[in-house]
N, C-alpha and C positions, 0 to 999 in steps of 0.2 A: 592484443588478443584477437585471434582470427574470428570471423563471423560464426562458424559452427561452434566454436568453443563458447562464444558469448551466448548463443542460443541454449546450449546445454546448461550453462551456469544459470541463465534466467529461469529455466525449467526447474532446476534444483531449488532455487530461491523461492519460487512461488509455491512449490510443493511443501517446503518447510513452513512457509507462512501460514498455509491453510490448515496445517495439522492441528488436531485438538489435543490439548494437554491431558495426559493421563494421570498427572500428579500435581498437586498444589501444596506448597509448604504452608505450615501454620504461621500465624503471626508470631513474631519473636525477635524484633530488632535488638541486637545486643545480648540475646539470651542463647548461649551455646552456639550451635551451628545452624540454627533455623533462620531461613530467610523470610522476609516480609513480602507477601504477595497481596497487592491491592486489588480487590475485586469490586465491581460496580456495586454501589450502595453501602460499602463499608467505609469506616472512617480511617484515614491514613494514620499509621502509628508514629508519625513524626510530629514533634512539637514545634519545629521551626523549619523554615525553608532550607533546602539543601543547596550547597554552593559548589560541590565537587561531584559531578555525575559522569558515569560512563554510559554512553548510549550504544547499544549493540545492534542497532538497526538504522539504516539511512532514513527511513520514514519518521522514526522517533526524533532523530537529530533535526530533521526539517521542521517538525512541530515545535521543538524546543527553541529553534532559531526564531520562528515566527512569534513565539511568546516573549521574546526578548531575553532568553536565558542562555544565549550562546556563551556568555562569559562563565557560565556554570558547568560547561561541558569540558571534561578533562581527558576524555577518551572516546573514540568513535570506532566504527567498523568499516571494512572495505566496501567499495561501491557507493560511498557517500559522496555525492556530487553537488549537493545544495546545502548551504550557500556555497558559491564558487570558491574554490581554493581552500576549503576548510581543512582538507586533508594535509595541507602544507603547514597548517598552524597547530593542529591538534593531533596527538599520537594515535595511530591505528592500533587498537587493542584486539578487536574481534575480526576473525576471518570468516569464511563462509560457514564453517561448522566447528570452529575451534577458537580458542582464546589464547593470546600471549600472556601467560600468567605473570611472567617477570615484569612486563610492561604494565600490567594491571596493578601490581604492587607499587611500581614506581610512581604512578599517578595518584595514588592514595585516595580512591573514591569513597564517598560516604554511602553510595549505593550504585548498583548496576541496573539498568533498565532494558528489558527485552520483551518479547512476546512469548506466549506459551508454545513450547515444543520447537522453537526455531533452532535452539542449540540442543545437542544431545544431553540427556539427563546427567551423565557423568561430568559434563562441563559445568553445569549448574551446581552440582554437588561440590565440585572442586572449589568454585568461587565461594560457596557458603563455608566450606571448610577453612578458607582463608580469612574468615571473619567478615566478609563483605556481604551486606544484604542484597538480595535480588528482588526486583519488583517486575512483575509481568503485567502488561497492559494489552487490551484487545484491539483488533483493527480489521476484522473480517467483513465489516460493512460500515456504512456512513454513521450509523448510530454509535458503533464502537469507536470509530475515529473521533467523533465529537466527544464521547466519554473520555477517551484517552487525553484529549486536549485539556479537558477539565482537570483530570488527574495530574497531568504534568504542570498545569497552572498551580494547583495546590502544593505540589512538591517544591516548586521553585518560587512561590510567593508572587506569581504573576496572574492572579485570579481575574483581574480586570481585563487583561489582554485575552485570557482564555474565553471569557464571556463574549468579548467583541468578535473573536474569530468564530466561535460556534454560532453566534447569531448571524454572522455573515454567511457561513456555510448553509445554515438552515434556510435563510431567506433566498439565497442564490439557487439552492436546489429546488425550492418551492417554485420560484419563477421559471426555472428550466423545465420542470415537470409540467407546469401549466402550459408553457409554450409548446412542448412536445405533444401534449394531448390535443392541443388545438391543431397543430400541424398534421397530426396523424388522423384527425377527424374521429378519434376514439377507436381506430382500428389498428391494432398492433401488427407491425411487420415482424417476421421471423428473422433472427440474427444468429450468426455463428462467429465466434472469436477463435481464430487460428493463432495460438500462442507459439507453436513450434512444430516442425515436422521431423524432429529428431526422435526416431523410434516410434513413430506413429503420429496421429493428428492430435496434438495436445490442445486442450481447451479449458475453459473455466465454467464450472457449473454452479449449482445452488450453494448458498452459504459462502460465497466469495464476494469481495467488494466489486469485482468486475460485473457480477450479476446485478449488483445495485445500480451500476451505470446504465445497464439496459432497462431496468425497471423504471428509472427516472426518465429515460429517453423514450418511454412508451414502446419498447421493443420486447419481443418474447424470445428468450434464449432457447435454442433447440437442444442445448446441453442441459438435461434435467437431472443428472446424477450430482452427487455432492462433491465439492472440491475441484481440484485440478486433476485431469485424467486424460487418457487417450480415447477418442471416440471412433468407432468403426466407420470406415469409408462408406459402407452400405447405408448406415444410418444418416450420414450427411446427405446422401442422394435422396433417401426416403423423406427426410424432413424438408429438403429443398429450400434452404434459407434464402430469403429475399435480400438480405444484407450480409456481407462478410467483412469482418474487421481483421486485418492482418497485423501481427506484431511487427515492430520495427525491424527485427532481424529475420523475418520470413521473406524470402525472395518472391516478388510479385508474380514471377513466372509460374509459380505453383498453380495459379488460376487457369493456366492453359492446358492442364492435364487432368485426367480423372482423379478423384471424383469432383474436383472443384469446377471443372468446365461443364458439368452436367446440372448445375443448380441455377436457380432463377437469378441469383446475384451476378453470376458470370454473364448470363444472357443480357441482363439489363445494365451491365457495367456498374453495379452497385457494390463495389468492393473498394476498401479504403485502408491505406497503411497509416498506422498511428504516427503522430508527429514526433513523439518523444517517449521512449519506454519508461522514463522515470515518472512521468505523470500518470501512467496507466498501471504500472506494476509496483509502485511504492505507495501504499495507501496512507496519505496524509492530507492536510488541508488543500493541497494543490490538486487533488483528484477532482475537485469541482470543475477545474478548467478542462479536464479530460471529458467530462460529461458535456460541457459547453461545445467542445470541438465535435463530439460525436453527433450531437443534434444538428450542428451546422452542416456536417457532411451528409448525414442520412437524408435530411429534409431540404438540402440545397438552399440554405438560408443563412442569416446571421442573427443570432440571439444574444442579448446583452444581460449582464449581471452587474450588481453593484461593485464599485471599486473596493479592493481589499482595504480594511479599515485601519491597518497599522502600517506606518511608513517603514519600509525595509530597504536597506542599501542594495540588496540583490532582489530586483523585482521578481515576484513569484509568478506573474502572468507570463505565459509562453510567448516567444517572439512571433509565433504564428498568428497571434491576435493583434 
């Protein structure tokens, strides 16, 4: 896939991820064509752990793997890269915005797991019409990611691992925020995340997990609208960010031209290219490492977090650390 195509795909993915669901199915596993949607605070309508799951998002697959439930995954989606080579072992059922219904039937899942509004409603309706329950889980911030892990733990009977992972996330993020606050002396730097330059300056604003990264790192995001959107170049200059984070597929040469070469981050050479798009744009337990990297770069230091509590054959920590 060429670089520009990768950028365009990444933009489509994050826009889909951040969308708010306009419709939720009622509970009704095995009752007609209704799917079961598990919302925070509600009891799961399953009486036993599921052993045949289709995960329609890479981040969900990553969390299932960390929980020790890889054996229960019978179908995945495109762009799933962790654990390594999983796409060589498990059939790909979900595409960017569609599902291979024939393959879905072939793998005979007990449930399909996705997030609200990632797939078009007609795709969800079709899955339900096939008699397959659909469960939607949230992941727009760290609180939702942690809640998702608890939900997946309940679904797969790995509650102990879920508790261990969530505790690790909470402790690590607390350590990181404390370190960042100390390093910043309580004064937030302004930051701008340049996700893509395809059709404008794409960025991440409020109610995105990227914004959570900045909050924990004691940075103030200049993008204060909701979701993923294009920000006017004039506003970038006006807000004059002190730090710029470039997505992996954004050419660093963009910093040499207006509006980027007119901001404080350019003058101070405080612009950084993320080390791996998967850690930044796939909200799962590994997002903790993205925050760690962010603090290291912005404050020119090295901060530490506890070791991941569950032995995994595919080490979740990035090679950059």
